[in-house]
C-alpha positions as CSV (number, residue, x, y, z in Angstrom):
1,X,-33.0,-23.2,-33.4
2,X,-35.7,-23.9,-30.9
3,X,-37.7,-20.9,-29.6
4,X,-36.9,-19.6,-26.3
5,X,-39.7,-20.1,-23.8
6,X,-40.2,-18.1,-20.7
7,X,-43.1,-18.9,-18.3
8,X,-44.7,-21.0,-21.2
9,X,-44.6,-18.0,-23.6
10,X,-42.1,-17.8,-26.5
11,X,-39.6,-14.9,-26.5
12,X,-41.1,-13.9,-29.8
13,X,-44.5,-13.4,-28.3
14,X,-43.1,-11.6,-25.3
15,X,-41.5,-9.1,-27.7
16,X,-44.7,-8.7,-29.6
17,X,-46.7,-8.2,-26.5
18,X,-44.3,-5.4,-25.4
19,X,-44.7,-3.9,-28.8
20,X,-48.4,-4.0,-28.6
21,X,-48.3,-2.3,-25.3
22,X,-45.9,0.3,-26.7
23,X,-48.2,0.9,-29.7
24,X,-51.3,1.0,-27.5
25,X,-49.7,3.7,-25.3
26,X,-48.7,5.8,-28.3
27,X,-52.0,5.3,-30.1
28,X,-54.1,6.2,-27.0
29,X,-52.1,9.4,-26.6
30,X,-52.4,10.3,-30.3
31,X,-56.2,9.7,-30.2
32,X,-56.4,11.9,-27.2
33,X,-54.5,14.8,-28.8
34,X,-56.6,14.3,-32.1
35,X,-59.9,14.4,-30.3
36,X,-58.9,17.4,-28.2
37,X,-57.8,19.4,-31.3
38,X,-60.8,18.6,-33.5
39,X,-63.8,18.2,-31.2
40,X,-63.0,21.3,-29.1
41,X,-64.2,23.5,-32.0
42,X,-67.7,22.1,-31.5
43,X,-68.0,21.5,-27.8
44,X,-66.5,23.0,-24.8
45,X,-63.0,22.3,-23.6
46,X,-64.3,20.3,-20.6
47,X,-66.5,18.2,-22.9
48,X,-63.7,17.6,-25.4
49,X,-61.4,16.4,-22.7
50,X,-64.0,13.9,-21.2
51,X,-64.6,12.4,-24.6
52,X,-60.9,12.2,-25.4
53,X,-60.2,10.5,-22.0
54,X,-62.9,7.9,-22.6
55,X,-61.6,7.0,-26.0
56,X,-58.0,7.0,-24.7
57,X,-58.8,4.5,-21.9
58,X,-60.8,2.4,-24.2
59,X,-57.8,2.0,-26.5
60,X,-55.7,1.0,-23.3
61,X,-58.1,-1.7,-22.3
62,X,-58.5,-3.1,-25.7
63,X,-54.7,-3.1,-26.3
64,X,-54.1,-4.8,-23.0
65,X,-56.8,-7.4,-23.4
66,X,-55.6,-8.3,-27.0
67,X,-52.1,-8.3,-26.0
68,X,-52.6,-10.7,-23.1
69,X,-55.0,-13.0,-24.9
70,X,-53.4,-13.2,-28.4
71,X,-49.5,-13.0,-27.5
72,X,-49.5,-14.4,-24.1
73,X,-52.1,-17.0,-24.7
74,X,-54.2,-16.2,-21.6
75,X,-57.6,-16.8,-23.0
76,X,-59.4,-18.0,-19.8
77,X,-61.0,-15.2,-17.8
78,X,-59.9,-16.6,-14.5
79,X,-56.4,-17.0,-15.7
80,X,-56.5,-13.5,-17.3
81,X,-57.7,-12.0,-14.0
82,X,-55.1,-13.8,-12.0
83,X,-52.3,-12.7,-14.5
84,X,-53.5,-9.1,-14.5
85,X,-53.7,-9.1,-10.7
86,X,-50.3,-10.4,-10.3
87,X,-49.1,-8.0,-12.8
88,X,-50.8,-5.1,-11.0
89,X,-49.5,-6.3,-7.6
90,X,-45.9,-6.1,-9.0
91,X,-46.3,-2.9,-10.6
92,X,-47.9,-1.5,-7.5
93,X,-44.9,-2.3,-5.3
94,X,-42.6,-0.8,-7.8
95,X,-44.5,2.4,-8.3
96,X,-46.8,3.2,-5.4
97,X,-46.6,7.0,-6.0
98,X,-47.8,6.5,-9.6
99,X,-50.7,4.4,-8.7
100,X,-51.8,7.0,-6.0
101,X,-51.6,9.8,-8.6
102,X,-53.6,7.7,-11.1
103,X,-56.3,7.0,-8.5
104,X,-56.4,10.6,-7.4
105,X,-56.7,11.6,-11.1
106,X,-59.9,9.3,-11.5
107,X,-61.3,10.9,-8.2
108,X,-60.8,14.4,-9.7
109,X,-62.6,13.4,-12.8
110,X,-65.7,12.3,-10.8
111,X,-65.8,14.7,-7.9
112,X,-65.1,17.8,-10.1
113,X,-63.7,19.8,-7.2
114,X,-61.5,21.6,-9.6
115,X,-62.1,21.9,-13.5
116,X,-60.3,23.3,-16.5
117,X,-59.8,27.2,-16.3
118,X,-60.5,27.4,-12.5
119,X,-58.5,29.6,-10.5
120,X,-57.3,27.8,-7.4
121,X,-55.0,28.0,-4.4
122,X,-53.5,24.8,-2.8
123,X,-53.2,25.8,0.8
124,X,-49.8,25.2,2.6
125,X,-48.3,22.9,0.1
126,X,-47.4,24.6,-3.2
127,X,-45.4,27.9,-3.2
128,X,-47.8,30.1,-5.2
129,X,-50.8,32.2,-4.3
130,X,-53.2,31.5,-7.1
131,X,-53.0,29.7,-10.5
132,X,-55.2,28.7,-13.4
133,X,-55.9,25.0,-14.1
134,X,-54.5,24.5,-17.6
135,X,-54.9,20.7,-17.8
136,X,-55.8,17.6,-15.6
137,X,-54.0,14.4,-16.8
138,X,-54.2,11.0,-15.2
139,X,-51.3,11.6,-12.8
140,X,-50.8,15.2,-12.5
141,X,-52.6,18.6,-12.7
142,X,-50.9,21.3,-14.8
143,X,-51.3,24.9,-13.5
144,X,-50.4,28.3,-14.9
145,X,-49.8,31.2,-12.6
146,X,-50.2,34.9,-13.5
147,X,-46.4,35.2,-14.1
148,X,-46.6,32.7,-16.8
149,X,-45.0,29.7,-15.0
150,X,-46.3,26.2,-15.5
151,X,-46.7,24.2,-12.3
152,X,-46.9,20.5,-12.4
153,X,-48.8,19.2,-9.2
154,X,-49.2,15.5,-8.6
155,X,-52.9,14.6,-8.3
156,X,-52.5,13.0,-4.9
157,X,-51.3,16.3,-3.5
158,X,-54.6,18.0,-4.6
159,X,-56.7,15.3,-3.1
160,X,-54.9,15.3,0.1
161,X,-54.6,19.1,0.4
162,X,-57.1,22.0,1.1
163,X,-57.9,23.6,-2.3
164,X,-59.5,27.0,-2.5
165,X,-61.5,27.4,-5.8
166,X,-62.0,31.0,-6.4
167,X,-63.8,30.5,-9.7
168,X,-66.6,28.6,-8.0
169,X,-67.2,31.4,-5.5
170,X,-66.5,34.3,-7.9
171,X,-64.9,36.5,-5.2
172,X,-62.5,36.5,-2.3
173,X,-61.4,38.6,0.7
174,X,-58.3,40.6,0.9
175,X,-56.8,42.6,3.8
176,X,-54.8,45.9,3.4
177,X,-53.1,47.2,6.6
178,X,-52.5,50.9,6.9
179,X,-51.2,53.2,9.6
180,X,-52.4,56.7,10.3
181,X,-51.4,59.4,12.8
182,X,-53.0,59.2,16.2
183,X,-54.3,62.7,15.8
184,X,-56.4,61.9,12.8
185,X,-60.2,61.7,12.9
186,X,-60.9,58.0,12.5
187,X,-64.5,58.7,11.3
188,X,-63.1,60.8,8.5
189,X,-60.5,58.2,7.6
190,X,-63.1,55.6,7.4
191,X,-65.3,57.6,5.2
192,X,-62.5,58.3,2.7
193,X,-61.5,54.6,2.6
194,X,-65.2,53.5,2.0
195,X,-65.6,56.2,-0.7
196,X,-62.5,54.8,-2.6
197,X,-63.9,51.3,-2.2
198,X,-67.3,52.3,-3.5
199,X,-65.7,53.8,-6.7
200,X,-63.7,50.6,-7.3
201,X,-65.3,48.3,-9.9
202,X,-63.7,45.3,-8.5
203,X,-64.8,45.8,-4.9
204,X,-68.0,44.5,-3.6
205,X,-70.8,45.2,-3.4
206,X,-70.4,48.1,-5.9
207,X,-69.1,46.2,-8.9
208,X,-70.6,46.3,-12.5
209,X,-74.3,45.6,-12.4
210,X,-73.9,42.5,-14.9
211,X,-71.0,41.1,-12.9
212,X,-73.0,41.7,-9.6
213,X,-76.0,39.8,-10.8
214,X,-73.7,36.9,-11.9
215,X,-72.0,36.8,-8.6
216,X,-75.3,36.9,-6.7
217,X,-76.5,34.0,-8.7
218,X,-73.1,32.1,-7.8
219,X,-73.6,33.0,-4.1
220,X,-77.0,31.5,-4.1
221,X,-76.1,28.3,-6.0
222,X,-73.0,27.6,-3.9
223,X,-74.6,28.4,-0.5
224,X,-71.6,30.4,0.3
225,X,-73.7,33.1,1.9
226,X,-75.2,30.6,4.3
227,X,-72.0,29.2,5.3
228,X,-70.7,32.5,6.1
229,X,-74.0,33.7,7.9
230,X,-74.2,36.5,5.5
231,X,-77.3,35.6,3.3
232,X,-77.5,35.4,-0.5
233,X,-76.8,39.1,-1.1
234,X,-73.7,40.9,-2.0
235,X,-74.7,43.8,0.1
236,X,-73.6,41.7,3.1
237,X,-70.0,41.7,1.7
238,X,-69.4,45.4,2.4
239,X,-65.8,46.7,3.1
240,X,-64.8,47.0,6.7
241,X,-62.2,49.3,8.4
242,X,-61.0,47.7,11.7
243,X,-58.6,49.0,14.3
244,X,-56.0,46.2,14.9
245,X,-53.4,48.1,17.2
246,X,-52.7,51.5,18.8
247,X,-49.0,52.2,19.5
248,X,-47.3,55.4,20.2
249,X,-48.4,58.1,17.8
250,X,-49.9,55.6,15.2
251,X,-53.2,53.8,14.7
252,X,-53.0,50.5,12.8
253,X,-56.0,49.7,10.7
254,X,-57.0,46.7,8.5
255,X,-59.2,47.3,5.4
256,X,-61.1,44.2,4.6
257,X,-62.4,44.1,1.0
258,X,-64.3,41.4,-1.0
259,X,-63.0,41.6,-4.5
260,X,-63.9,39.9,-7.9
261,X,-61.4,38.3,-10.3
262,X,-59.1,36.9,-7.5
263,X,-56.6,35.9,-10.3
264,X,-55.7,39.6,-10.5
265,X,-55.6,40.1,-6.8
266,X,-52.2,41.8,-6.7
267,X,-53.1,44.4,-9.4
268,X,-56.5,45.1,-7.9
269,X,-54.9,45.7,-4.5
270,X,-52.2,47.8,-5.9
271,X,-54.6,50.1,-7.8
272,X,-56.7,50.4,-4.7
273,X,-53.8,51.4,-2.6
274,X,-52.7,54.0,-5.1
275,X,-56.2,55.6,-5.3
276,X,-56.3,55.6,-1.5
277,X,-52.9,57.3,-1.3
278,X,-54.1,60.0,-3.7
279,X,-57.3,60.6,-1.7
280,X,-55.3,60.7,1.6
281,X,-52.9,63.2,0.2
282,X,-55.7,65.3,-1.2
283,X,-57.7,65.3,2.1
284,X,-54.4,65.9,4.0
285,X,-54.7,62.8,6.0
286,X,-51.4,61.8,7.7
287,X,-50.6,58.3,7.1
288,X,-47.2,56.3,7.5
289,X,-47.9,53.0,5.8
290,X,-50.2,51.6,3.1
291,X,-49.3,48.0,2.1
């Protein structure tokens, strides 16, 4: 029985080509996992990931080249380029979203706006406040939020969105609204709030001395102080107590704090609020709300 021929290629060779592509994908993934699991003991996670990706993509390129040349019989470079171009065009129309995410993955690899273990926030797109970068694949970024949920975000979403990287800055600002009685001495209220903030090891600028030195180094390198017109010193990031509203018998205040470890923001704010409530009660300061 004569061989079935499709586009000048026998059916047997087409099946072998498909098998080679399948084995190439599996082999690339196996090599990636093997390198990540072994090399990570000797180099950083980021270094092992870069090496694993290079080897994985090298296997993909070699597998595709051999499959096209050996089994499809395209050994002319011009014909090979034309064949791959037509194939890419066809795949592109069928899977535009996948191509976009792959290109975005390549961009994330080179511009390094986010790295493994960074704590980030994707503004206005994903329904979470902050999460840690657990892995970055070719098409998606895997995040782990403080509650233990894994979040799979398409790389194109990260490229097209505003991303806040708290790890790069080392600290961030939080706002805590409170309400006190109109009859309270605001100077005394402010003094108590600042004393509670000064005793908190997570609130700038009075954090632990080692952590403080590290944050000042980050501040200088990232030029964050220059962007905020505050200068390269954590002393400029002092707590503020602002009046936001006066209504009836109450005065609304906003406590602005710069804190470290933004990944633990909720716990830090909760502990600060508890300490503040205890001080208010001890000082007999009348308040109606601390959020």
